[in-house]
N, C-alpha and C positions, 0 to 999 in steps of 0.2 A: 663407519657405522652411522646410520641416520639418527639424528637427535629429534626430539619433539619439535624443536624450532624448525628443523629442516622439513619435517612433515607438514607443519602448519604453513610454511612458506610455499610448499608445493601445491597445497590445496588452494591457497589464496591466489597463486598465479593461474591455476586451472580455472578458478571462478572468474577471474578477470578476463581470461580468454573466452569463456562461455558468454560473458556479458558483451564483449566486443562482437562476437559472432551473432548474437541475438539482435543487437542494434543494427547490424548490417542487414539481417533478414527483415527487420522492421522497415528499414529505409527502402528496400526494394518492394516489400509488400505494400507500403503506403501508396505506391504508384497506382495500385488497383483499388484503393479505398474509394467508395462512393461518398461524395460530400453530404453533409447534413445527417450523418449517423450519430451514434452515441459512442463516446470513448471512455473506457476504463483505463486509468494509467496510475503508475506509482511503483511500489516495490513488489516483493514476492507475494505479499498478502493480496495484492490485486492481480498479479500475474497468475496465481493459482486459483483464482475465482472461476469455477466451472459454469460460467453464466450461460453459455449456449446450451449445455445439457439441461440445466435447470429450466431454461425457457422452453425447451422442447417438452420436458415433462409437464410443464405448467400450461402448455398451449399458448404461450405468449410469443408474439412476433415483433421483434425489434432488430434493427441492424446495429450490432454492438461490436466495436473493435477493442481488443485488449492489447495494451502496449506496456504492461508492467515488466519490470526487470528485477529479478531476485538479487538481493544484497545492496540495492541502490539506496543512497542517502539523498537529501535535498541538494547537496553539492553535485552529486552525480547527475541528478535530473536537470539542474541548471546547465550542465555541460552538454546535454543531449535533448534539448527541447524539440529540435526538428524531428528526430526519430520518434519521440514519445508523445508529441502533441501536435505540432504544426502540420505534419505531413498528412494528417487524417481529415482536417477541416470539418470537425463535428459541429452539431448544433447544441449538444450537451456534453459536458465533461464531468466525470466522477473521479475525484482525485484522492488517493490514499498514499501519502508519502511522508516519511519522517520517523517511522518506527525504528529504523536502523540508526537514525540519529539518537533516538532515546536510548537505544541499546549500546551505544558507544561508550567506552570507558571515560572519554572526555566530554560527555554529554553536557550541553548547555541549552537550556530552554530559550534563552535570548538569541543565540545563534540559529537555533532551529526556526524560530519565528521570523527572524530577519530573512533567512533564505526562503521560507514559505511565502512571505510577502513578496519577495522578488519574483517567485514563480507565478503568483497570482497576477501581479502587474504585467509581467511579460505576456501571459495568456490574454489578459484583457486588452493590452495594446495591440497584439497581433490579430486577435479575433474578437472584436468588441461585441458582436451580436451572439456570441456563444454563451449559454448559461453554464455557470461553473458551480459545482456542488463539492464542498469540502467535507469529506467523510470523517466522522469520529474514529479515533483509533480503537481497535478491538481490545478487549481485556485479555490478560494472559493468565496462565495457571503455573506459577513458579514452583508448585509442589507436585507437579505431574510426574510422569514416568521417569524422566531423567534427572529429577531433583537429587542433589547430593553429589553429582559428579562434577568434574572440572568444567566441562562444557556448560552445564547449567549454571554454575556459580558465575561464569563469565557472562552468559546471555541474560541473566536476571539480576545482575548487580545494580544496574540502573533502570532496566526495563521492568519496572514494577507497576502495579495497578494504581498506586498513588501518583507516580510520575505521569502515567497515562491520563488519569483524571485531570491533573493540572494542565497537561498539554491540550487536552480536549477543550478545556475552558478557554485557553489561549487561542485555539483554532476557531472556536465559536465567536470570540471577540474580533478576530481577524476577518471572519466572514461578514460580520456586521459592519466593520470599518470599510470594507472594500465592496460592499453591496453584492456579495456572493450568497449562496445558500449553504448553511451548515446543516448536515443531517446526521443524526445519531440513530444508527440502524442496529444497535446492540441489544435491543430488548429481546430477552429469551436466551441470550448467550451465556449468562452467568449463573453460578450455583448460589446457594444460600449465603456463602461467604464473599460474594462479589467476584469470584474468580471465573475464568473461562471454564465451562463445564468439561470435565475430563473426557467424556464421550465424544466431544467435538474436536479434540485437538490431537495432533500428531506427537508433539513434544512440548506442549505448553504454550506455543506461539502460533504455529501454522495450523490450519483447520482442515478437517475432512469435509466431504460434500454435505454431510448432515448439518454442520455448522454454517456453511455457506447458504444452505437452504433457508435457514432462519434469517440470515442477512438479506437474501433475495426477497423473501416475503415482505420484509420491512422496507425494502427499496422500491417495491413495485409502484407505489403511488408517485414516485419521482421519475420513473422511467417513461 
């Protein structure tokens, strides 16, 4: 009889296989990427950004490549810079990585920022003429639809809006230290209590297209 641990292990192994296949698709797809485009990269919050549909609806024309990988941490990104960054040769990079670090049971802001700084230095060393935009982490709504169950208790144990605010200040400082751009495109995402609006979120973390539309409108001056 399968235990809860067995089920979790199955899903974790399945997720790892999906990530591996996605990276291979990116590796091959990068061969066809035009240089000097715009790159969106990071974890699932970037992967799920429906930027092409939003641009079509807006009448905006940009060449944007998305190389986000769901479930990735800064450690994972450091191990796969070729597929997620270098292979595209963009003129601008919008980076959103680290929310899964914040959501980890052994979360450490110090380790997150050490890894983040390594990512920044690697990008700057590999493509010094590329403009790098470090995006503020989005707020969460830990009291949304799944609050109270075991999954929510795990996901929101350290992934709190307070920890996100602290991490955003650290990312802003890193941007200043490394001559990058820090952009906070969260205006309009939060309710009166500072949480991600319930109508924007699937389960308190990931967003529907209406939430991304707010982010996209805020990002347009930088695109």
